[in-house]
Structures are given as C-alpha cells and as structure tokens.
N, C-alpha and C positions, 0 to 999 in steps of 0.2 A: 784757408791761404792760398798761398800762390808759391808755386814753384815751375823752377825754368823747365823746359820741356824739352827733352832732345829725341823725339820721335820714338818712343817705346814705352811699355807701361800704362798701356790706355787699360780704362778698367774695363767695359763694355762696346760696344758696338751700339748703331743706332743715335736716335734726336735729330738734329738740325744745326743746319749751315745758314748763317744770314753775315753780309756787308754792311756792315753801318759806316756812314757817311757821316763824319762829325765837322761843324762849322768849327770857325775860330770863337775861342773860348766856350763853348759847348760844353755841358756835363751830361752823364747819362750813368743813371744806376742799372746794373744789368744782375741779375737774378737767378744762382742754380741753388736748385730744388736740391733736398736730401738726397734722391735717387740718381741726380746727375753728376755727372765731372763738365767741365767746361774748358773750352781750350782759347784762348784768343792770342791772336797773330796782327803786330802791324805792319799795315802796309803802305798808309803813308801817314807823315806828319811826327812828331814826340805827343808819348799817351803823359799822361799821369796818373796813375792806376791806383785806387787808395780800398785797403782790405783791413779790415778788423784795426782801424786806427792809425796803419801804416801807409805811407805810399812809396812808388817805386815808377823811377820814368823809364818808358820803354821806349827805342826807337824803331827805325822800319826794318823789317826784315826780322825781329824779336816776337818769341812764339812763348807763350807761359800758360802752364796748367791750372787751372780755378776750381778748389772745391766747393761745396755746399755754402752758400749764404750770400751776402750781397756784395758787389764788387762797384765800388765807383769811379767812372771813365772820364778823362777830362782830356780835352785837346787845346791847345792855349792857341796854337795858327791852325788849326785845325786840322784834320786829317782821317783817315780811312782804316777800317778793322775789319776783322775776319773775326765771327765772333761763333764758334763749333759748340754745340751742348752734346753730350754721348749721355745714353742711358735713354729712362722713361719717367717723365712728370706725373705727380698726381695730379694736377691741373689737366694732362693728356689724357690720361684714365678718365676723369670725372668728364671731358669733352666724349670719349668715346661710349663710356658706359648710356650718357644721354642719346647718343647717336642708336645704340641698340634699342633703349626705351622706344626712342619713337618709329623704331621698326616694328617693335612688339604690338603697336597699337595699331599696323597697316596688314594685321594679319585678318583673317586668316586664307591670306589667298597663296596659292602654289608659287608664285613668281615671290611675294615678300618672304616666305621660311625659307627659299632656296639663298635669298640675300641674307636674310637672317643669320643662318645657320655659314653662310658663307665669313660672314662678317667677326660671328662671334668668334670661328675658329680660327681668324687671322689676330684678334685681337685678343685672346688666351694664347696663343702662339708667342706675341709678340710683350706679351705681360710675363710668363715665364721665362722669357727669355735674357729681357731685359729690368721687366721690376724685381721678379721674385729672388735674383740672387741677392738683390741688397736687405731682403728681412728675414728674420730670425727664424730659427728652423720653425717653432711651432707656429708662429705666424702661415708661414711657408707652406705648410704642412695642412692648414685650415682652408687657406685662399687653392689651394689643386684639388682638396675635398667639393668646395663647392665650386668648382671650374667641371670636376668629376659628374657633379649633380645636374648641369646646368646644359653640358652635352646628352646627357641622358634625358632630359624633358626635349630637347632637340629633335633626340630620335622618336621620340614617342609623339611631337608634333609631326615629323614628318610621315610615321605609319600611318595618321589618324588622319590628315590631308591623302596620303595612296589611297585610304580603304573609304573613303568618303564617310569617316566618321564625323563628330561635332567634336569641336577643337578648343571651346570656351575656356574647360576646365583645365586644359595643360596652357594654356596661354597664361590665363589667373596666375596660375602655379609659376612657370616661365617670368613671368612681372616680379614674384613676392622675392622669387630665388635670386634674381637679376640684382633687385635692388637691395637686399641683405647683403649680397656678394658685395656691390660698390659700396653701400655705406661701411663695412667690416674693412674691406680692402684700404679703402682710402682713409679708414683711421689708425690702421696699422702705420 
C-alpha cells in the first residue's frame, strides 16, 4: 500500500538510497520485498504511481511510504525520484551468504580467517538488527541458535589456526552450518 509520509514511524534503519531519472513516458517497476519498507520522494516532474491496481499522481516535494509489493512508476513528462529502501531484503542476505561461502574457500590462511570472522560478525549484526524483527518468534530463535553455532565454529577455527592444528574439519563444518543457515533463513 501507499501512505503519505509525515517524517515519523519508520519501521527500521538500513537499506539503500537511489536517485532515478525518468525520461518522458518512461515506466519502471520498483519492488519492495517482504522484509523491507520504502520511501519514494518526487524531486522533479509529476509521477503516476500504481500499486495494487490503484494509481496516484504525485507532485514534486511529495513523499510516500511504500509497503512490500510491486510499485509501477510512470513519468509522463519525465522526472526524478528518490527511492529509499529500509530494512534488509532476502536477496541482499543471499548475496552476503555467497560472499561468506567464497571466504570459506580461501581458508586456511590466518588472513582469510580474520576476514571471515569480521565479515560474519558484521553480517550477523545486520541480520539481527534489520531482518530478524520481521520473523516469527520461532524462526527468530532458530536463526539466533544458528548464529551461535557459526560463531562457536569460528572460534574453533581461530584457535586451530593459532595453535597450528589442521583446520579442514572445522572448515567443512563451517561450510555445512553456513549453507544450512542460508537455506533456512531464506525460506523463513
């Protein structure tokens, strides 16, 4: 749905900001995923915005809040909009998980392990702050347990590297745990 935005009541921080220039008559479809909210601000031109079979004409200076779904935007005479997504989308989570899996492939160097630890800790903090509030209590509990397991495995990996022990088994368990977490999280 589309709601007037009065500068309050944002669901959560995070996301991204894009400025879109639309040519006269150009149409675009903007998607808001289930774990996101979005703001659309008209900077120049008049915009015709369609959402769930309804349309709305927006003048420059107007900002609306958009809930999950697809938004069809048309600029009959051209225009410029500011598109702000809030929250964390499942597609961003999937990209992050792929990056983490790629880091796992570069192990067992100490530098790769440190990069993996930093990246996974940042990813976990982002998920817990922006994505997990959108989950049911049961799914949130399960994902938090998976995070705990991943962090314990990272600690074991760091200890093994410091002590010069083989890390193949730990790396394999990390890969399996990360893959299971990714599949469960994107299914939630």
